[in-house]
C-alpha positions in Angstrom: 249.6 333.6 210.2 249.4 331.3 213.2 246.8 332.7 215.5 246.3 329.9 218.0 247.2 332.1 221.0 244.4 334.5 219.9 241.8 331.9 220.0 243.0 329.0 222.3 241.2 328.5 225.6 243.4 329.8 228.4 243.5 326.5 230.1 245.2 325.0 227.0 247.9 327.7 226.6 251.3 326.3 227.5 255.0 326.8 226.5 254.6 324.4 223.5 251.8 326.7 222.1 253.9 329.8 222.9 256.9 328.3 221.1 254.8 327.3 218.1 253.5 330.8 217.9 257.0 332.3 218.0 258.3 329.9 215.4 255.9 331.5 212.9 258.0 334.6 213.1 255.0 336.9 213.7 256.2 340.4 214.1 255.0 342.8 216.8 252.1 344.9 215.6 248.5 345.9 216.2 247.8 342.7 218.3 251.1 341.3 219.4 253.9 342.6 221.7 257.0 340.8 222.9 258.9 341.7 226.1 262.4 340.3 226.9 262.0 341.1 230.7 259.2 341.9 233.0 258.4 345.5 232.2 257.9 348.4 234.6 254.5 348.6 236.0 253.5 351.7 234.1 254.8 350.3 230.8 252.8 347.1 231.1 249.7 349.1 232.0 250.2 351.3 228.9 250.3 348.2 226.7 247.3 346.6 228.3 245.4 349.9 228.0 246.3 350.4 224.3 245.2 346.8 223.4 241.9 347.2 225.2 241.1 350.5 223.4 242.0 349.0 220.0 241.4 345.4 218.9 242.7 343.4 221.8 245.9 341.3 221.6 248.5 339.3 223.4 251.7 340.2 225.3 254.4 337.5 225.7 256.8 338.4 228.5 260.0 336.4 228.3 260.3 336.5 224.5 263.1 338.6 222.8 262.4 340.2 219.5 264.7 341.8 216.9 264.8 345.6 217.1 265.0 345.8 213.3 262.3 343.3 212.2 260.3 343.0 215.4 260.1 339.2 215.0 260.9 336.8 217.9 264.6 335.8 218.0 264.8 333.7 221.2 262.8 332.7 224.2 265.0 333.3 227.3 262.0 333.4 229.6 261.8 335.1 232.9 262.5 333.9 236.4 259.6 332.1 238.1 258.4 334.0 241.1 255.4 333.4 243.3 252.5 335.5 242.4 253.5 336.7 238.9 249.9 336.3 237.5 248.5 338.2 240.5 251.1 340.9 240.0 249.9 341.6 236.5 246.3 341.6 237.7 247.2 344.1 240.4 249.0 346.4 238.0 246.0 346.5 235.7 243.6 347.2 238.6 245.7 349.9 240.1 246.8 351.7 236.9 243.9 351.5 234.4 240.5 353.1 234.5 237.9 351.9 233.7 239.1 348.6 234.9 240.7 346.1 232.5 241.3 342.5 233.5 243.2 340.4 230.9 243.7 336.7 230.8 247.0 335.7 232.3 248.9 332.4 232.2 252.4 331.4 233.4 253.9 328.9 230.9 257.0 327.3 232.5 259.7 325.4 230.6 263.2 324.0 231.2 266.0 326.1 229.7 269.0 324.6 227.9 271.1 324.8 231.1 268.4 322.9 233.1 267.0 325.9 234.9 263.3 326.4 235.0 262.1 329.5 233.3 258.7 330.8 232.1 256.9 332.9 229.5 254.1 335.0 230.9 251.1 335.0 228.6 248.8 338.0 228.8 245.7 338.2 226.5 243.6 341.4 226.4 240.1 341.5 224.9 238.7 344.4 222.9 236.9 346.5 225.5 233.2 346.9 226.1 233.8 350.3 227.9 236.4 352.4 226.0 238.2 354.7 226.3 240.5 353.4 229.0 243.4 355.5 230.4 246.4 355.1 232.6 245.4 357.1 235.6 248.9 358.1 236.8 249.6 359.9 233.5 246.0 360.5 232.3 247.0 359.1 228.9 244.4 357.5 226.6 246.4 355.1 224.5 245.7 353.1 221.4 247.7 350.6 219.4 249.3 351.9 216.2 251.3 349.3 214.4 253.7 348.1 217.1 253.6 351.1 219.3 251.3 352.5 222.1 250.3 356.0 221.0 248.3 358.8 222.7 244.9 359.0 221.1 244.0 362.2 219.3 240.7 363.9 219.8 239.0 362.2 216.9 240.1 358.8 218.1 238.8 359.5 221.6 235.5 360.6 220.2 235.4 357.3 218.2 236.0 355.3 221.3 233.2 357.0 223.2 230.9 356.4 220.2 231.9 352.7 220.2 230.9 352.5 223.9 227.6 354.2 223.1 226.9 351.7 220.3 227.6 348.7 222.6 225.2 350.1 225.2 222.4 351.0 222.8 222.6 347.8 220.8 222.8 345.5 223.8 225.9 343.6 222.8 226.4 342.6 226.4 223.7 339.9 226.2 222.1 337.5 223.8 219.3 338.8 221.8 216.8 338.0 219.0 217.4 339.9 215.9 215.8 339.3 212.5 218.4 339.3 209.7 216.7 339.0 206.3 218.9 339.5 203.3 217.3 339.0 199.8 220.5 338.0 198.0 218.9 334.9 196.5 216.5 336.4 194.1 214.3 333.3 193.1 211.1 332.0 194.3 212.2 329.1 196.6 209.9 327.1 198.9 212.4 327.6 201.8 215.5 329.7 202.2 217.8 329.9 205.1 220.2 332.7 206.1 223.1 332.5 208.6 224.7 335.9 209.4 228.0 336.1 211.2 228.8 339.6 212.5 232.2 340.8 213.7 231.1 343.6 216.0 233.1 346.8 215.3 235.6 345.2 213.0 234.8 347.4 210.1 235.9 350.5 212.1 239.5 349.6 212.5 240.1 346.4 210.4 239.0 346.8 206.8 239.0 343.5 204.8 241.6 343.3 202.1 241.9 341.4 198.8 244.0 338.8 200.7 241.1 338.4 203.1 238.7 337.9 200.1 240.8 335.0 198.9 240.9 333.4 202.3 237.1 333.8 202.7 236.6 332.2 199.3 238.5 329.2 200.4 236.8 328.9 203.7 233.3 329.5 202.2 233.8 326.6 199.8 234.2 324.3 202.8 230.6 325.1 203.7 229.1 325.2 200.2 230.6 324.6 196.8 230.5 328.0 195.0 231.1 328.4 191.3 231.0 332.1 190.7 232.8 335.0 192.3 231.4 338.5 191.9 233.7 341.3 193.2 232.1 344.6 194.0 233.7 347.8 195.2 232.6 347.3 198.8 232.0 343.6 199.2 232.7 340.1 197.8 229.9 337.8 196.7 230.2 334.1 195.9 227.3 332.1 194.4 226.2 328.8 192.8 223.4 328.0 190.4 221.4 324.9 189.7 220.9 323.2 186.3 218.1 325.7 185.5 220.4 328.6 186.0 218.8 329.7 189.3 221.0 331.0 192.1 220.7 328.5 195.0 223.6 329.4 197.3 225.2 332.7 198.2 228.1 333.7 200.5 228.9 337.3 200.9 231.4 339.4 202.9 230.2 342.9 203.5 231.9 345.2 206.0 231.7 343.4 209.3 229.2 340.7 208.2 229.6 337.3 206.7 226.4 336.1 205.1 225.6 332.5 204.0 222.3 331.6 202.3 220.8 328.6 200.6 217.5 327.5 199.1 215.8 324.2 199.6 216.9 321.6 197.1 214.5 321.5 194.1 213.7 317.8 194.7 212.4 318.6 198.3 209.2 320.3 199.3 210.8 321.5 202.5 213.7 321.2 204.9 214.3 319.3 208.0 215.2 321.2 211.1 218.3 319.1 211.6 219.6 320.2 208.2 219.2 323.9 209.3 221.2 323.5 212.5 223.9 321.4 210.9 224.2 324.2 208.3 224.4 326.7 211.2 227.2 324.9 213.0 229.1 324.4 209.7 228.9 328.1 209.1 230.1 328.8 212.6 233.1 326.6 211.9 233.9 328.7 208.8 233.4 331.9 210.6 235.7 330.8 213.4 238.4 329.9 210.9 238.0 333.3 209.2 238.3 335.2 212.5 241.5 333.3 213.3 242.9 334.4 210.0 242.1 338.0 210.9 243.3 337.6 214.5 240.0 339.1 215.5 239.5 338.9 219.2 236.2 340.6 220.1 232.5 340.1 220.2 230.7 338.1 217.6 227.0 338.0 216.8 225.5 335.2 214.7 222.0 334.5 213.7 219.9 331.8 212.0 217.0 333.1 209.9 214.6 330.6 208.2 211.8 331.9 205.9 208.6 330.0 204.8 208.8 327.9 208.0 205.5 326.1 207.1 207.6 324.1 204.7 210.0 323.0 207.4 209.6 319.9 209.6 210.9 319.2 213.0 211.6 315.6 212.2 213.5 313.8 214.9 215.7 310.7 214.5 213.9 307.5 215.2 215.9 306.7 218.4 214.4 309.8 220.0 211.0 308.1 220.0 209.3 311.2 218.6 207.8 309.8 215.4 205.7 312.7 214.4 206.6 315.6 212.1 206.1 318.7 214.1 205.2 321.8 212.1 204.9 325.5 213.0 202.5 328.2 212.1 205.2 330.8 212.0 206.2 332.4 208.7 209.8 333.1 209.8 212.0 331.8 212.6 214.9 334.0 213.7 217.4 333.1 216.4 220.6 335.0 217.3 223.3 335.1 220.0 226.2 337.4 220.8 229.3 335.8 222.4 232.9 336.6 223.1 235.3 335.1 220.6 237.1 333.1 223.4 233.8 331.3 224.0 234.2 329.6 220.7 236.2 326.9 222.4 232.9 325.5 223.8 229.8 326.3 221.7 227.8 323.4 223.0 225.7 325.3 225.5 225.0 328.1 223.1 223.8 325.7 220.4 221.7 323.8 223.0 219.9 327.0 224.0 219.3 328.0 220.4 217.9 324.6 219.5 215.7 324.5 222.6 214.3 327.9 221.5 213.9 326.6 218.0 211.9 323.6 219.2 209.5 326.0 221.1 208.4 327.5 217.7 207.0 324.1 217.1 205.2 324.0 220.5 207.6 321.3 221.7 209.5 321.6 225.0 212.2 319.0 225.3 214.0 318.0 228.5 217.4 319.7 228.7 219.1 316.3 228.8 217.5 315.3 225.5 218.5 318.6 223.9 222.1 318.1 225.1 222.2 314.6 223.6 220.8 315.8 220.3 223.3 318.7 220.0 226.3 316.6 221.0 225.4 313.8 218.6 224.1 315.6 215.5 225.4 319.2 215.5 228.7 319.5 217.4 230.6 317.1 215.0 230.1 319.8 212.4 232.4 322.1 214.4 235.3 319.6 214.4 
């Protein structure tokens, strides 16, 4: 499935991207809706409300879909009128409570007869504050396949529970959470864990065998993995060294992707740069997996390093910091929570995490120096 419109920065969304998405013949469903003409205000509000209460999604206004197969058949577009984006915003603000504000982008193009038309792109995030309702009809709606359906009592209770979990667990902001998973069961001088968590995905989006296969392919881009161990509730991939010891593990378990590795046997420890390069490589893999799932929600990720006394903050020579900085901490744990659309620019997030990491070694670097290090040594791993 092509999922560029789920993940692409709004500023980069244009008619070319819309056409490419439609050419993939993606049918209407849980996260996609096509509308031939601009809908009635209440109908548009119902769709936005349903997407916000479920897993988020996109609405393409100006795209015609088959009534039998629900796949796009043509892109006639809609007339370009002044204030179309503001009109959608106004409909959402005046029809939906609590408020929902989607991303909106008008994508103009020249039709075959030379007239200028447009597709209106509307992208709705999974909500922080469900349940939402259309206040004129008092309907709480959710997305079921390609339809907007009234939520039953159990679903409404689940939505309130989801809101409660968000508030209690603090998913609005960044945090520091220690994730320590003992999947690698050997005595290693250092081992490193990166956890990638799709918040609330397991409630409505169980992973399938197809997802396991995709995850296996993506995980191998991060670490070559030789063994696959399927379990009833999760998938685990691992590799061993020449002594038969497990040295690398990737695991998909409910809403978490976990990547672990030990220090190479020929090393007494790890360099800090290796840990952050591994982190950014894992983030690239997680981003690709989320695109496959068309997941458009909040993501938490964390870096956990154990036995930190065997790790060195060893800077490149050009930084003119020739010492090996060490830490007295036994474990270092860093984590952040971001919206998936922020994946378009992770530079500032990585900078803040690396600056925090340096402070474990009692080293406070100038923000400009941190920015240069991140852009030169870590960000290329995301490309």
